DRENPA-3360 file (N, C-alpha, C; in nm, 2 decimals, always signed):
BEGIN
1 = MKSSLISF = +0.08/-0.12/+0.00/+0.00/+0.00/+0.00/+0.09/+0.13/+0.00 ~ +0.19/+0.12/+0.08/+0.28/+0.24/+0.09/+0.35/+0.26/-0.04 ~ +0.40/+0.15/-0.11/+0.47/+0.17/-0.24/+0.37/+0.22/-0.34 ~ +0.24/+0.18/-0.33/+0.14/+0.23/-0.43/+0.12/+0.38/-0.41 ~ +0.12/+0.43/-0.29/+0.10/+0.57/-0.26/+0.22/+0.65/-0.31 ~ +0.34/+0.60/-0.29/+0.46/+0.67/-0.33/+0.46/+0.67/-0.49 ~ +0.42/+0.56/-0.55/+0.42/+0.56/-0.70/+0.32/+0.66/-0.75 ~ +0.20/+0.67/-0.69/+0.10/+0.77/-0.73/+0.15/+0.91/-0.71;
9 = AVFFAIAI = +0.22/+0.93/-0.60/+0.27/+1.07/-0.57/+0.38/+1.11/-0.67 ~ +0.46/+1.01/-0.71/+0.57/+1.04/-0.81/+0.50/+1.07/-0.95 ~ +0.40/+0.99/-0.98/+0.33/+1.02/-1.11/+0.27/+1.16/-1.11 ~ +0.20/+1.19/-1.00/+0.14/+1.32/-0.99/+0.24/+1.44/-1.00 ~ +0.36/+1.42/-0.93/+0.46/+1.52/-0.93/+0.52/+1.53/-1.07 ~ +0.54/+1.42/-1.14/+0.59/+1.43/-1.28/+0.49/+1.50/-1.37 ~ +0.36/+1.47/-1.35/+0.26/+1.54/-1.44/+0.26/+1.69/-1.41 ~ +0.28/+1.73/-1.29/+0.28/+1.88/-1.26/+0.40/+1.94/-1.32;
17 = VVHLVYIG = +0.52/+1.88/-1.30/+0.64/+1.94/-1.36/+0.64/+1.95/-1.51 ~ +0.60/+1.84/-1.58/+0.59/+1.84/-1.72/+0.49/+1.95/-1.77 ~ +0.38/+1.96/-1.70/+0.28/+2.06/-1.74/+0.33/+2.20/-1.72 ~ +0.40/+2.22/-1.61/+0.46/+2.36/-1.59/+0.56/+2.39/-1.70 ~ +0.64/+2.29/-1.74/+0.74/+2.31/-1.85/+0.67/+2.35/-1.98 ~ +0.56/+2.28/-2.00/+0.48/+2.31/-2.13/+0.42/+2.45/-2.13 ~ +0.35/+2.48/-2.02/+0.29/+2.61/-2.02/+0.39/+2.73/-2.00 ~ +0.51/+2.70/-1.95/+0.60/+2.80/-1.92/+0.71/+2.82/-2.03;
25 = VIIPQAEQ = +0.73/+2.71/-2.11/+0.84/+2.72/-2.21/+0.79/+2.67/-2.35 ~ +0.74/+2.55/-2.36/+0.72/+2.49/-2.49/+0.61/+2.56/-2.56 ~ +0.49/+2.57/-2.50/+0.38/+2.63/-2.57/+0.40/+2.78/-2.60 ~ +0.46/+2.86/-2.52/+0.49/+3.00/-2.56/+0.59/+3.01/-2.68 ~ +0.69/+2.92/-2.68/+0.78/+2.92/-2.79/+0.72/+2.88/-2.92 ~ +0.63/+2.78/-2.91/+0.56/+2.73/-3.03/+0.46/+2.83/-3.08 ~ +0.39/+2.90/-2.99/+0.30/+3.01/-3.03/+0.38/+3.12/-3.10 ~ +0.49/+3.15/-3.05/+0.57/+3.26/-3.11/+0.62/+3.22/-3.25;
33 = ATLAALQE = +0.66/+3.10/-3.26/+0.71/+3.05/-3.40/+0.59/+3.05/-3.49 ~ +0.47/+3.01/-3.45/+0.35/+3.00/-3.53/+0.31/+3.14/-3.57 ~ +0.31/+3.23/-3.48/+0.27/+3.37/-3.51/+0.37/+3.44/-3.61 ~ +0.49/+3.41/-3.59/+0.59/+3.47/-3.69/+0.57/+3.41/-3.83 ~ +0.54/+3.28/-3.84/+0.52/+3.22/-3.97/+0.39/+3.28/-4.03 ~ +0.28/+3.30/-3.95/+0.16/+3.35/-4.01/+0.18/+3.50/-4.06 ~ +0.25/+3.57/-3.98/+0.28/+3.71/-4.02/+0.35/+3.72/-4.15 ~ +0.44/+3.62/-4.18/+0.51/+3.62/-4.30/+0.44/+3.55/-4.41;
41 = GQAVSRSL = +0.32/+3.49/-4.38/+0.25/+3.42/-4.48/+0.31/+3.29/-4.52 ~ +0.39/+3.23/-4.43/+0.46/+3.10/-4.46/+0.40/+2.99/-4.37 ~ +0.43/+2.87/-4.41/+0.39/+2.75/-4.33/+0.48/+2.75/-4.20 ~ +0.42/+2.70/-4.10/+0.49/+2.69/-3.97/+0.60/+2.60/-3.98 ~ +0.72/+2.64/-3.94/+0.84/+2.56/-3.95/+0.83/+2.44/-3.85 ~ +0.90/+2.33/-3.88/+0.90/+2.22/-3.79/+1.01/+2.23/-3.69 ~ +1.00/+2.33/-3.60/+1.10/+2.35/-3.50/+1.06/+2.25/-3.38 ~ +1.16/+2.24/-3.29/+1.14/+2.14/-3.18/+1.01/+2.18/-3.10;
49 = WVILQDGE = +1.00/+2.31/-3.07/+0.88/+2.36/-2.99/+0.75/+2.33/-3.06 ~ +0.74/+2.34/-3.19/+0.62/+2.31/-3.27/+0.59/+2.16/-3.26 ~ +0.69/+2.08/-3.27/+0.67/+1.94/-3.27/+0.62/+1.89/-3.14 ~ +0.66/+1.96/-3.03/+0.63/+1.91/-2.89/+0.51/+1.98/-2.83 ~ +0.44/+2.07/-2.90/+0.35/+2.16/-2.84/+0.21/+2.10/-2.80 ~ +0.17/+1.99/-2.87/+0.03/+1.94/-2.85/+0.01/+1.86/-2.72 ~ -0.11/+1.84/-2.69/-0.14/+1.77/-2.56/-0.10/+1.63/-2.56 ~ -0.11/+1.56/-2.68/-0.07/+1.42/-2.69/+0.08/+1.40/-2.65;
57 = QEVCFILM = +0.16/+1.49/-2.70/+0.30/+1.49/-2.67/+0.33/+1.51/-2.52 ~ +0.25/+1.60/-2.46/+0.27/+1.62/-2.32/+0.23/+1.50/-2.24 ~ +0.13/+1.43/-2.27/+0.09/+1.30/-2.20/+0.20/+1.20/-2.23 ~ +0.25/+1.19/-2.35/+0.36/+1.09/-2.38/+0.48/+1.12/-2.29 ~ +0.51/+1.24/-2.27/+0.63/+1.27/-2.19/+0.60/+1.24/-2.04 ~ +0.48/+1.27/-1.99/+0.45/+1.23/-1.86/+0.46/+1.08/-1.84 ~ +0.41/+1.00/-1.93/+0.42/+0.86/-1.92/+0.57/+0.81/-1.93 ~ +0.64/+0.88/-2.02/+0.78/+0.84/-2.04/+0.86/+0.86/-1.91;
65 = FYGIYLLG = +0.85/+0.97/-1.84/+0.92/+0.99/-1.72/+0.88/+0.90/-1.61 ~ +0.75/+0.87/-1.61/+0.70/+0.78/-1.51/+0.75/+0.64/-1.53 ~ +0.76/+0.60/-1.66/+0.82/+0.47/-1.70/+0.96/+0.46/-1.66 ~ +1.04/+0.57/-1.69/+1.18/+0.58/-1.65/+1.20/+0.56/-1.50 ~ +1.11/+0.62/-1.42/+1.11/+0.61/-1.28/+1.09/+0.46/-1.24 ~ +0.99/+0.39/-1.29/+0.97/+0.25/-1.26/+1.09/+0.17/-1.30 ~ +1.14/+0.19/-1.42/+1.26/+0.12/-1.47/+1.38/+0.14/-1.38 ~ +1.40/+0.27/-1.34/+1.52/+0.30/-1.26/+1.50/+0.24/-1.12;
73 = LGMFRLWS = +1.38/+0.24/-1.07/+1.36/+0.18/-0.93/+1.38/+0.03/-0.94 ~ +1.34/-0.04/-1.04/+1.37/-0.18/-1.05/+1.52/-0.21/-1.06 ~ +1.59/-0.13/-1.15/+1.73/-0.15/-1.16/+1.80/-0.12/-1.03 ~ +1.76/-0.02/-0.96/+1.83/+0.02/-0.83/+1.81/-0.10/-0.73 ~ +1.69/-0.15/-0.72/+1.67/-0.26/-0.63/+1.75/-0.38/-0.66 ~ +1.77/-0.42/-0.78/+1.85/-0.53/-0.82/+2.00/-0.50/-0.79 ~ +2.04/-0.38/-0.82/+2.18/-0.34/-0.79/+2.21/-0.34/-0.64 ~ +2.12/-0.29/-0.56/+2.14/-0.27/-0.42/+2.15/-0.41/-0.35;
81 = DNYLFDVD = +2.08/-0.51/-0.40/+2.08/-0.64/-0.34/+2.19/-0.73/-0.40 ~ +2.26/-0.69/-0.49/+2.36/-0.77/-0.56/+2.47/-0.81/-0.47 ~ +2.50/-0.74/-0.37/+2.61/-0.77/-0.28/+2.59/-0.90/-0.21 ~ +2.47/-0.94/-0.19/+2.44/-1.07/-0.11/+2.50/-1.19/-0.18 ~ +2.51/-1.19/-0.31/+2.57/-1.30/-0.38/+2.72/-1.32/-0.35 ~ +2.78/-1.22/-0.29/+2.92/-1.23/-0.25/+2.94/-1.27/-0.10 ~ +2.82/-1.29/-0.03/+2.82/-1.32/+0.11/+2.78/-1.46/+0.13 ~ +2.85/-1.54/+0.21/+2.81/-1.68/+0.24/+2.71/-1.67/+0.36;
89 = LLEEADAE = +2.58/-1.67/+0.33/+2.48/-1.66/+0.43/+2.47/-1.79/+0.52 ~ +2.53/-1.90/+0.47/+2.53/-2.03/+0.55/+2.67/-2.06/+0.60 ~ +2.75/-1.96/+0.61/+2.89/-1.99/+0.66/+2.89/-2.06/+0.79 ~ +2.80/-2.02/+0.88/+2.80/-2.08/+1.02/+2.76/-2.23/+1.02 ~ +2.70/-2.27/+0.90/+2.66/-2.41/+0.89/+2.78/-2.51/+0.90 ~ +2.90/-2.46/+0.87/+3.02/-2.54/+0.87/+3.07/-2.56/+1.02 ~ +3.02/-2.48/+1.11/+3.06/-2.50/+1.25/+2.98/-2.61/+1.31 ~ +3.04/-2.70/+1.39/+2.98/-2.82/+1.44/+2.87/-2.78/+1.54;
97 = HHSLSEIL = +2.88/-2.67/+1.61/+2.78/-2.64/+1.71/+2.66/-2.56/+1.65 ~ +2.66/-2.54/+1.52/+2.55/-2.46/+1.46/+2.48/-2.55/+1.37 ~ +2.35/-2.59/+1.40/+2.27/-2.68/+1.32/+2.20/-2.60/+1.21 ~ +2.15/-2.67/+1.11/+2.08/-2.61/+1.00/+1.95/-2.54/+1.04 ~ +1.89/-2.59/+1.15/+1.77/-2.53/+1.20/+1.80/-2.39/+1.26 ~ +1.92/-2.39/+1.32/+1.96/-2.26/+1.38/+1.99/-2.16/+1.27 ~ +2.05/-2.21/+1.16/+2.08/-2.12/+1.05/+1.95/-2.07/+0.99 ~ +1.85/-2.15/+0.98/+1.72/-2.11/+0.93/+1.66/-2.00/+1.02;
105 = NDLSDLED = +1.68/-2.02/+1.15/+1.63/-1.91/+1.25/+1.71/-1.78/+1.23 ~ +1.84/-1.80/+1.20/+1.92/-1.68/+1.18/+1.87/-1.60/+1.05 ~ +1.84/-1.68/+0.95/+1.79/-1.61/+0.83/+1.65/-1.54/+0.85 ~ +1.57/-1.60/+0.94/+1.44/-1.54/+0.97/+1.46/-1.41/+1.06 ~ +1.57/-1.40/+1.13/+1.60/-1.29/+1.21/+1.67/-1.17/+1.14 ~ +1.70/-1.19/+1.01/+1.76/-1.08/+0.94/+1.66/-0.96/+0.93 ~ +1.72/-0.85/+0.89/+1.64/-0.73/+0.87/+1.53/-0.76/+0.76 ~ +1.42/-0.69/+0.77/+1.31/-0.72/+0.68/+1.35/-0.69/+0.53;
113 = KIKSTPLV = +1.44/-0.59/+0.52/+1.48/-0.55/+0.38/+1.56/-0.66/+0.32 ~ +1.65/-0.73/+0.40/+1.73/-0.84/+0.35/+1.65/-0.97/+0.34 ~ +1.56/-0.99/+0.44/+1.48/-1.11/+0.44/+1.39/-1.12/+0.33 ~ +1.35/-1.00/+0.28/+1.25/-1.00/+0.17/+1.31/-1.02/+0.03 ~ +1.44/-1.02/+0.02/+1.51/-1.03/-0.11/+1.49/-1.17/-0.17 ~ +1.48/-1.19/-0.30/+1.46/-1.32/-0.36/+1.56/-1.42/-0.32 ~ +1.68/-1.38/-0.30/+1.79/-1.48/-0.27/+1.76/-1.54/-0.13 ~ +1.74/-1.46/-0.03/+1.71/-1.51/+0.10/+1.58/-1.59/+0.11;
121 = QTLSASLR = +1.48/-1.55/+0.04/+1.36/-1.62/+0.04/+1.37/-1.76/-0.02 ~ +1.45/-1.77/-0.13/+1.47/-1.89/-0.20/+1.56/-1.98/-0.11 ~ +1.66/-1.93/-0.05/+1.75/-2.01/+0.04/+1.67/-2.06/+0.16 ~ +1.58/-1.98/+0.22/+1.51/-2.02/+0.33/+1.41/-2.13/+0.30 ~ +1.34/-2.11/+0.18/+1.24/-2.22/+0.14/+1.31/-2.35/+0.12 ~ +1.43/-2.35/+0.05/+1.50/-2.47/+0.02/+1.55/-2.54/+0.15 ~ +1.60/-2.46/+0.24/+1.65/-2.51/+0.37/+1.54/-2.56/+0.45 ~ +1.43/-2.50/+0.45/+1.31/-2.54/+0.53/+1.26/-2.68/+0.47;
129 = RYLITNNV = +1.26/-2.69/+0.34/+1.22/-2.82/+0.28/+1.31/-2.93/+0.32 ~ +1.44/-2.90/+0.32/+1.53/-3.01/+0.36/+1.52/-3.05/+0.50 ~ +1.49/-2.95/+0.59/+1.48/-2.99/+0.73/+1.35/-3.07/+0.75 ~ +1.25/-3.05/+0.67/+1.12/-3.12/+0.69/+1.14/-3.26/+0.63 ~ +1.20/-3.27/+0.51/+1.20/-3.40/+0.44/+1.33/-3.48/+0.46 ~ +1.44/-3.41/+0.50/+1.57/-3.46/+0.51/+1.61/-3.53/+0.37 ~ +1.57/-3.46/+0.26/+1.60/-3.52/+0.13/+1.66/-3.41/+0.04 ~ +1.78/-3.44/-0.01/+1.85/-3.33/-0.09/+1.77/-3.30/-0.22;
137 = QNASDAVT = +1.71/-3.40/-0.28/+1.63/-3.38/-0.40/+1.51/-3.29/-0.38 ~ +1.45/-3.30/-0.27/+1.34/-3.21/-0.23/+1.38/-3.07/-0.22 ~ +1.50/-3.06/-0.16/+1.56/-2.92/-0.14/+1.59/-2.86/-0.28 ~ +1.65/-2.95/-0.37/+1.68/-2.90/-0.50/+1.55/-2.86/-0.58 ~ +1.44/-2.94/-0.56/+1.31/-2.91/-0.62/+1.26/-2.77/-0.57 ~ +1.28/-2.75/-0.44/+1.24/-2.62/-0.38/+1.31/-2.50/-0.44 ~ +1.44/-2.52/-0.47/+1.52/-2.41/-0.53/+1.46/-2.38/-0.67 ~ +1.43/-2.49/-0.75/+1.38/-2.47/-0.88/+1.24/-2.41/-0.88;
145 = TSVDALAV = +1.15/-2.45/-0.79/+1.02/-2.40/-0.77/+1.03/-2.25/-0.73 ~ +1.11/-2.22/-0.64/+1.12/-2.08/-0.59/+1.17/-1.99/-0.71 ~ +1.27/-2.03/-0.78/+1.32/-1.95/-0.90/+1.22/-1.93/-1.00 ~ +1.14/-2.04/-1.03/+1.03/-2.03/-1.13/+0.93/-1.93/-1.08 ~ +0.89/-1.93/-0.95/+0.80/-1.84/-0.89/+0.85/-1.70/-0.90 ~ +0.98/-1.68/-0.88/+1.04/-1.55/-0.89/+1.04/-1.50/-1.03 ~ +1.05/-1.58/-1.13/+1.04/-1.54/-1.27/+0.90/-1.49/-1.30 ~ +0.80/-1.56/-1.25/+0.66/-1.52/-1.27/+0.64/-1.38/-1.20;
153 = RIEAGNSM = +0.69/-1.37/-1.08/+0.67/-1.24/-1.00/+0.74/-1.13/-1.07 ~ +0.86/-1.15/-1.13/+0.93/-1.05/-1.20/+0.85/-1.00/-1.32 ~ +0.80/-1.10/-1.40/+0.72/-1.07/-1.52/+0.60/-0.99/-1.48 ~ +0.53/-1.03/-1.37/+0.41/-0.96/-1.33/+0.45/-0.81/-1.29 ~ +0.57/-0.80/-1.23/+0.61/-0.66/-1.19/+0.64/-0.57/-1.30 ~ +0.67/-0.63/-1.42/+0.69/-0.55/-1.54/+0.57/-0.51/-1.62 ~ +0.45/-0.55/-1.57/+0.33/-0.53/-1.64/+0.30/-0.39/-1.66 ~ +0.31/-0.30/-1.56/+0.29/-0.16/-1.58/+0.38/-0.10/-1.68;
161 = IRYLIWAI = +0.51/-0.13/-1.68/+0.60/-0.08/-1.77/+0.56/-0.12/-1.91 ~ +0.52/-0.24/-1.93/+0.48/-0.29/-2.06/+0.35/-0.21/-2.11 ~ +0.26/-0.19/-2.01/+0.14/-0.11/-2.05/+0.18/+0.03/-2.10 ~ +0.27/+0.10/-2.03/+0.31/+0.23/-2.07/+0.37/+0.23/-2.21 ~ +0.46/+0.13/-2.23/+0.52/+0.12/-2.37/+0.42/+0.10/-2.47 ~ +0.31/+0.03/-2.44/+0.20/+0.01/-2.54/+0.11/+0.13/-2.55 ~ +0.09/+0.20/-2.43/+0.00/+0.32/-2.43/+0.06/+0.44/-2.50 ~ +0.19/+0.46/-2.50/+0.25/+0.58/-2.55/+0.22/+0.59/-2.71;
169 = PSIGFIGT = +0.26/+0.48/-2.78/+0.23/+0.49/-2.93/+0.08/+0.50/-2.96 ~ -0.01/+0.44/-2.87/-0.15/+0.46/-2.89/-0.20/+0.60/-2.88 ~ -0.14/+0.67/-2.78/-0.17/+0.81/-2.76/-0.12/+0.89/-2.88 ~ +0.00/+0.86/-2.93/+0.04/+0.92/-3.05/-0.05/+0.90/-3.17 ~ -0.11/+0.78/-3.18/-0.20/+0.76/-3.29/-0.33/+0.84/-3.27 ~ -0.37/+0.86/-3.15/-0.49/+0.94/-3.12/-0.46/+1.08/-3.17 ~ -0.34/+1.13/-3.15/-0.31/+1.27/-3.20/-0.31/+1.27/-3.35 ~ -0.27/+1.15/-3.41/-0.27/+1.14/-3.56/-0.41/+1.15/-3.61;
177 = VRGIGVAL = -0.50/+1.07/-3.55/-0.64/+1.07/-3.59/-0.70/+1.21/-3.57 ~ -0.67/+1.28/-3.46/-0.73/+1.41/-3.44/-0.68/+1.51/-3.54 ~ -0.55/+1.50/-3.57/-0.49/+1.60/-3.67/-0.55/+1.58/-3.81 ~ -0.56/+1.45/-3.85/-0.62/+1.42/-3.98/-0.76/+1.47/-3.99 ~ -0.84/+1.45/-3.88/-0.98/+1.50/-3.87/-0.99/+1.65/-3.89 ~ -0.90/+1.72/-3.82/-0.90/+1.87/-3.83/-0.86/+1.91/-3.97 ~ -0.76/+1.84/-4.03/-0.71/+1.87/-4.17/-0.82/+1.85/-4.27 ~ -0.90/+1.74/-4.25/-1.01/+1.72/-4.35/-1.12/+1.82/-4.33;
185 = AKADEALA = -1.14/+1.87/-4.21/-1.24/+1.98/-4.19/-1.20/+2.11/-4.26 ~ -1.07/+2.13/-4.28/-1.02/+2.25/-4.34/-0.99/+2.23/-4.49 ~ -1.04/+2.12/-4.55/-1.02/+2.09/-4.69/-1.07/+2.20/-4.78 ~ -1.19/+2.26/-4.74/-1.25/+2.36/-4.82/-1.15/+2.49/-4.83 ~ -1.09/+2.52/-4.71/-1.00/+2.63/-4.71/-0.88/+2.60/-4.80 ~ -0.83/+2.48/-4.80/-0.72/+2.44/-4.89/-0.76/+2.45/-5.03 ~ -0.88/+2.41/-5.07/-0.92/+2.42/-5.21/-0.94/+2.57/-5.25 ~ -0.96/+2.66/-5.15/-0.98/+2.80/-5.18/-0.84/+2.87/-5.19;
193 = GDIVGMTS = -0.74/+2.79/-5.16/-0.60/+2.85/-5.17/-0.53/+2.87/-5.04 ~ -0.60/+2.86/-4.93/-0.54/+2.88/-4.80/-0.50/+2.74/-4.74 ~ -0.38/+2.70/-4.75/-0.34/+2.57/-4.70/-0.28/+2.57/-4.56 ~ -0.27/+2.69/-4.50/-0.20/+2.70/-4.38/-0.27/+2.62/-4.27 ~ -0.40/+2.63/-4.26/-0.47/+2.55/-4.16/-0.46/+2.40/-4.18 ~ -0.47/+2.36/-4.30/-0.46/+2.21/-4.33/-0.32/+2.16/-4.30 ~ -0.22/+2.23/-4.34/-0.08/+2.19/-4.31/-0.05/+2.19/-4.16 ~ -0.11/+2.28/-4.09/-0.09/+2.29/-3.94/-0.15/+2.17/-3.88;
201 = ALGVAFNS = -0.27/+2.13/-3.92/-0.34/+2.01/-3.87/-0.27/+1.88/-3.90 ~ -0.22/+1.87/-4.02/-0.14/+1.76/-4.06/-0.01/+1.75/-3.98 ~ +0.05/+1.87/-3.94/+0.16/+1.87/-3.85/+0.13/+1.81/-3.72 ~ +0.01/+1.84/-3.67/-0.03/+1.78/-3.54/-0.03/+1.63/-3.55 ~ -0.09/+1.58/-3.66/-0.10/+1.43/-3.69/+0.03/+1.36/-3.69 ~ +0.13/+1.42/-3.76/+0.26/+1.35/-3.77/+0.35/+1.37/-3.65 ~ +0.34/+1.49/-3.59/+0.43/+1.52/-3.48/+0.40/+1.43/-3.36 ~ +0.27/+1.41/-3.33/+0.24/+1.32/-3.22/+0.29/+1.18/-3.24;
209 = TLVALFIS = +0.27/+1.13/-3.36/+0.32/+0.99/-3.38/+0.47/+0.99/-3.37 ~ +0.54/+1.09/-3.43/+0.69/+1.09/-3.42/+0.74/+1.09/-3.28 ~ +0.68/+1.18/-3.20/+0.73/+1.18/-3.06/+0.70/+1.06/-2.98 ~ +0.58/+1.00/-3.00/+0.54/+0.88/-2.93/+0.62/+0.76/-2.97 ~ +0.66/+0.74/-3.09/+0.74/+0.63/-3.14/+0.88/+0.65/-3.09 ~ +0.93/+0.77/-3.09/+1.07/+0.79/-3.03/+1.08/+0.76/-2.89 ~ +0.97/+0.80/-2.81/+0.97/+0.77/-2.67/+0.96/+0.62/-2.64 ~ +0.88/+0.55/-2.72/+0.86/+0.41/-2.70/+0.99/+0.33/-2.73;
217 = IILMFLLH = +1.07/+0.38/-2.82/+1.20/+0.32/-2.85/+1.29/+0.33/-2.73 ~ +1.29/+0.45/-2.67/+1.38/+0.47/-2.55/+1.34/+0.38/-2.43 ~ +1.21/+0.37/-2.41/+1.16/+0.28/-2.30/+1.18/+0.14/-2.33 ~ +1.17/+0.09/-2.45/+1.19/-0.04/-2.49/+1.34/-0.08/-2.46 ~ +1.43/+0.01/-2.49/+1.57/-0.02/-2.47/+1.60/-0.03/-2.32 ~ +1.54/+0.06/-2.24/+1.56/+0.05/-2.09/+1.49/-0.08/-2.03 ~ +1.38/-0.12/-2.09/+1.31/-0.24/-2.04/+1.40/-0.36/-2.07 ~ +1.46/-0.37/-2.19/+1.54/-0.48/-2.22/+1.66/-0.48/-2.13;
225 = ALQKMQDE = +1.72/-0.37/-2.09/+1.83/-0.36/-2.00/+1.79/-0.41/-1.86 ~ +1.66/-0.38/-1.82/+1.61/-0.43/-1.69/+1.59/-0.58/-1.69 ~ +1.54/-0.63/-1.80/+1.51/-0.77/-1.82/+1.64/-0.85/-1.81 ~ +1.75/-0.79/-1.87/+1.87/-0.86/-1.87/+1.92/-0.87/-1.72 ~ +1.91/-0.77/-1.64/+1.95/-0.77/-1.50/+1.86/-0.87/-1.43 ~ +1.73/-0.88/-1.46/+1.64/-0.98/-1.39/+1.68/-1.12/-1.43 ~ +1.71/-1.14/-1.55/+1.75/-1.28/-1.59/+1.88/-1.32/-1.52 ~ +1.97/-1.23/-1.51/+2.10/-1.25/-1.43/+2.07/-1.28/-1.29;
233 = LLVKTQTY = +1.97/-1.22/-1.23/+1.93/-1.24/-1.09/+1.88/-1.39/-1.08 ~ +1.80/-1.44/-1.17/+1.75/-1.57/-1.17/+1.86/-1.67/-1.17 ~ +1.96/-1.65/-1.26/+2.07/-1.74/-1.28/+2.16/-1.74/-1.15 ~ +2.19/-1.62/-1.10/+2.27/-1.61/-0.98/+2.20/-1.68/-0.86 ~ +2.07/-1.66/-0.85/+2.00/-1.72/-0.74/+2.01/-1.87/-0.74 ~ +1.98/-1.93/-0.86/+1.99/-2.07/-0.88/+2.13/-2.12/-0.85 ~ +2.23/-2.06/-0.90/+2.37/-2.10/-0.88/+2.41/-2.09/-0.74 ~ +2.37/-1.98/-0.67/+2.41/-1.95/-0.53/+2.35/-2.06/-0.44;
241 = CEKTLLER = +2.23/-2.09/-0.46/+2.16/-2.19/-0.38/+2.22/-2.33/-0.40 ~ +2.26/-2.36/-0.52/+2.32/-2.49/-0.55/+2.46/-2.50/-0.49 ~ +2.53/-2.39/-0.49/+2.67/-2.40/-0.44/+2.67/-2.39/-0.29 ~ +2.59/-2.30/-0.24/+2.60/-2.27/-0.09/+2.52/-2.37/-0.01 ~ +2.40/-2.41/-0.06/+2.32/-2.50/+0.02/+2.33/-2.64/-0.02 ~ +2.30/-2.67/-0.15/+2.29/-2.81/-0.19/+2.42/-2.89/-0.18 ~ +2.53/-2.82/-0.22/+2.66/-2.89/-0.20/+2.69/-2.92/-0.06 ~ +2.65/-2.84/+0.04/+2.68/-2.86/+0.18/+2.59/-2.98/+0.23;
249 = ISKTA = +2.46/-2.97/+0.20/+2.38/-3.08/+0.26/+2.40/-3.21/+0.19 ~ +2.44/-3.21/+0.06/+2.47/-3.34/-0.01/+2.59/-3.41/+0.05 ~ +2.68/-3.33/+0.11/+2.80/-3.39/+0.17/+2.77/-3.45/+0.31 ~ +2.67/-3.39/+0.38/+2.63/-3.44/+0.51/+2.52/-3.54/+0.51 ~ +2.45/-3.56/+0.39/+2.34/-3.65/+0.38/+2.38/-3.80/+0.39;
% end
């Protein structure tokens, strides 16, 4: 619940900042360029401000920065937990006076932040299965099951990012449809010799799609980078549990 509130607050803050940039910089600059072109009787130039000025582009930028926030948060969490793979969490199991059940209790007593990491959860589940069944194969199956469940949880966690990447081009196409509709409404003016209104409307159509597709390419690249880190997490978790836990208990079984 807390994370959902934080996520909503971040989205709201991004929307406010982007809107302030639009009303304070982008829209005034675009209006100035448009007015100068009309005074000279020329078509509006395709400057950066004109390309970015419409509402569809503003929404796309809001979703882009929110998507970057979600992607960055996911990458940061993976990076911040990566040090655990260099730590032997079962080191005390080699001591004769320390049983596996005590090791499991020690894992349960870790800080909530560490205890909730996929590695510690997988290790605890496998160790618990072994203590219950006293069977190495069951512990190995528990590792595989936990890693598979982690993969499903990771995929579900990326669903919002995937939705944003799908939604941004769709918003761009909405701008395209709107611009073409306005251009068709001004067809009579174009036939009469005034093509400024029609070309401006077509500019809206193509600019929104251009911006939306460019943003979606950026987010797709970042998503693939995140997925690579997540795949490495799955492999590292599997390898760590096999080396740290399964090799130890197989020697004592």
